[in-house]
C-alpha positions, 0 to 999 in steps of 0.5 A: 509487512503493511496491508491496505484495507478497502476504504473510500478515497477522500480525493475521488468520490465513488472510488475506493483506495487501499493506500493507507496501509497498516502493519500486520501482526501475523505472517502475510503471504506473497504470491504471483498476482497474475496478469497486469491489473489482476491483483496485489501480490500481497494477500489481503492487500486492496488495490483500488486502481487496477488500471495502473497497479497490480499484476506480476510485472509490478513492484512492491513499494518498500520504504525505509523507516529512516525515510519516513523519519526524514519526511516526518521532520520535513512535514513537522508531524509524526508519520506511521509505517504504511503512511505513503502506501508502502508494503 
């Protein structure tokens, strides 16, 4: 499971992001986040844009390693798990 920590957004000054997600070594709890724009259902995951993300009606973004490998070939550089913000 990948979790995003709060970090400055390099594209929007003054706005934080959690898009750069990192694999966790320990178990990560998943819970009902509550109403739209309330939070992430993945405990410890930061969402910087609660106007468009978070809440019970939002999906987790899953991405296969094989898809990352295909993008890695296409972009000509290695991509680590969580690079596209997948959980």
